N, C-alpha and C positions, 0 to 999 in steps of 0.2 A: 504493500500500500504506500508506504512513505519512506522505505529504506531503513526503517527501524526494526531490529530483530524482535521477535515475539518474546515477551517477558515470561517468567515462570508462572504457572497457573495460579490465579488469585482466588481468594475466598469469595464466594457468592452466598455465604451463609447469611440467613436473615439477621437484620439488625436487632439488637436487644435494646429496646427503648428505655427500659429502666436503667440499664448500665450507662447508656448515653446521658441520661438525665443526671445520674450520679456524678459523672465526670464534669458536666457543666456546673453543677452545684459546687463541686470541689474547686473549680476555677473561679468561683465568685459570681457566676451568672445567676440572676434572679428573675422572677416574674415570667415563667414560661411553663408550658406543659408539652410533653412529647407523646404523641400517639403514633401507632404503627399499624399498617394493614399489609397483607400479603400482596393482593392485587386489587386494582381499582380502574375505573375508566379514566378519571382525572382527579388528582388531589386538589387542584384548584376548584373544580366544580363541587367536590365533596365539602370543602371548607366553606365555600360560598353558600351552599344549601344549609349547612349547619349554622352559619351566621344568620341566615334569614329566619331560621326556626328558633333562634335564641338558645341553642344547645351547645355553644362553644364560647370560650373565653378569649380575651385578648392574649396574643402571643402564644396561641396554640400552634404547635408544629405537627404536621401530618407527614409521616414518612411512609413510603411504599416500596415494595420490592419490584413491582411491575405496574406499568401504567399503559392501558390498552387504547385509550382515546385521548392521549395527551396532545397538546398543541403548542407550537411556538409562536413567535411574533408573526404577524401577517397571516395567521391561521394555519401555518404549516404543520402537518402531522409529525409526531415524534414518538418513537417507541424503541425498546431495546430488550434483550433477553433478561429474564428475571434475575435480580441480584447484581446486575452488571453496572448499574448507575446509582448515583445518589439522586433519589426522586423525592422532592420535598415541596410542600407549600406551607406558608405561615400566615395566620390571620393577624393583621395589624388593625387594632380597633382603638385608636387614641380617643380621648374624651373630646378633643377638638381637632379639626382638620383644616389646615390652610391649603385651599384648593390650588393656589398659585405654586405651592411647593411640591404638589403631588407629582409634577412632571419630572422632577429630579430623583424621585425614589428609585426608578429602574436603574439609574446610574449608580446610586448608592449600593443597590444590591449587587451590581457588577463588581464594585470595589470589594465587597465582602467575599465574593466567590474567587476573584483573582487573588485577593490577599490570602485566603485560605490555601489556595493551590501553591502559592509561593512559600507559605510557611511549611508546606509538605514537600518542598523542594522542586516544584514544577514552575518554570518561569512564565507564568501566564500574563497576557496583556489584554487590553480591552479595545475592541473595534466599536466605534459609536453605533448605537447607544450603549449596548451592554453584551455584545457577543464576546465570550471569553475564549481566547485563542492562545495557541503556542506557535510562535514563528520559528521555523527551523529551515536553515539554508535559504532564507528569503521567502519561504512559502508558509502561509498561515494554515493552521490546522485547528478546527473548532473543537474546543474542550467542553463547553457548557452553553446551554441556552436558558434564557430567563424570560418569563412572561409575568407582568404585573397587571392585575385586573382589579377594578373597583366593584366589589359585590354590592356595596351601598355607599352613598355619600352622606346620607343623614338617616340613621347614625353611621359614622364612618366604619367601614369594613373593607380594608384593602388586602388583597391576597397576592403576594409574590409567589410564583412557582419557579422551581429550578430543576433542570435535568442536567446533571454533570456526569460525564463518562468516567466511571471508576475503573472497570476492568474489561471493557469491551476490547476485543482483539481485532486485528486486521481483517480476519475472516468475518467477524460480526459486522464490521463496517461495510465490507464488500456486499454482504447479504442484504444490508439495509440501503444500499445504493449511496453510501456516504464515504467514498474512498479518501476524501480530504480531511476526515475527522480524526481525532486522537483521544486518548484516555490517560488517566493518571498512571496506569501501569505501563502503557506504551511509552510514556515519558520517563520511566525509570522508578516509579514508586512501587514498593512491594507491599502487597496486602495479603499476607500468607494465611491469615486465620481470622476467625470471627472477632477476636479482640482487636486486631488491627483495623478491621472494617469499622467497628464501633468507635475507635479512636479517630479515624478519618471523619466519620460523621459528626463527632463532637467538635472537632476543629472547625468544620464548616459552619455548624450552628452557632458556635461562639462568635465567629466573625459576623454572621447574619444578625444576631441579636445586638451586637455592638453597633452596627451601622443603623439599626432601628433606633437605638438610644440616641445616637447623634442626630438622626433625621428629626426626631421629636424635639430634641433640645434646641436645635438651631444654633445660632450664634457661632462661637469659636469651634464648637464640636463639629457642626456641619461644615464649616469652612475647612477644617482639617480633612474631611472626607473629600471635598471638592478638590483640594490640593492633591490628595492621593490619586484621585481619578486622573488628573492631568499627568501625573507621573507614570501611571500605568497605561495611558492612552497610546495606541499605535496609530491613531487617526490624526490627532493634532500635529500640524506641521507637514502633513501629507497631501498630495494632490488627489482629489477624489471626484467621483461622479455620484451625485445624489439622485436616486431614482424615486421620484415623488409619487404619492398615491394616485394622482390624476394622470400619470403617464409622462409627465414632463421630466427632463433630465437637467440637472444643474452641474456645471463643472467649476472647480476652483480649488483653492488651497484651504484646508481646514485650519483656521487661525485661532479659534477660541470657542468657549462654551458661553451660551446665553445665561441669564440669571436663573432660569428654570431647567437647565440641562439641554437647551437647544444647541445645535451645531452651527457655528458661524463660518460661512465660506466666503473667501475673497477671490473674485474673478480676476482675469489678467488686466482689466481696466481699472482695478481698484474698488469696484462695486462690491459691497458686502450683502450677502443673503443669509437669512436665518432659516434653518431647516428644523422643523419640529417633529416630523415623522417621515418614514421612508427608509429604503435600503441605501447604504453607502458602500461604494466599491472603490478600493484603492487602485489608482491608475498610474500608468507610466508618466513621467514628466512631460513627454511630448504629446500626450493625449489631447484631443481637441477640447477647448474650453469655450464657454460663452458667458 
């Protein structure tokens, strides 16, 4: 697939939610609940339904071994062999919600996932807005996808969902038609047993809950996460083509982020454009711009 030798077989043993919670408590993380299911259609949909029925509390984490109806950004389907991914949704239900700051939450979640991967020894970067990738020999390989949905605005119920490739192999990706993707184990992380898988899960959740704390607090805490996003970004400073939802393409250099996570492009004539949604493709310096 990508010239990387297959790693040793990794554990796909089910996560132990109680053990993960104990590790998080020992690390000083507070105010969360960890639930676990073997298989589901979509962890995002499950948490949204539970939020609507009032049967779930703020910062409930739902982990799954397998997700058969998962979706990524732009409605793209996403699935993988059971136990080969970190599949997770988190209900964020703050008492108050600043709608203007909701747009940057997907970027904050991206910082959490990339930061966790780096703590585990994998040099992840972020392609705007929150594709988590590993760049090897100049070629990006997707490591994780993130989808943030608003189950409700009043009362607030926001559900970020994450699918991160833990132990998917080159053969798994070929079968899924995703030859350019990668996993933590393909990038050198060993997950030899159930305990190691629980540790990896706890590391990711610790980063997720920390950026939620920062997002809610705002001020200097949120500013630190924005700074970290810029440090992790593979898009800023790069010439890109923004494929907008209406079919229009914008070309330019990604020069900054807007106040709510938008991408600011500068065209060759110096005009600046703000992109709030769409796909961004990194292009060669000689690619056509307008």
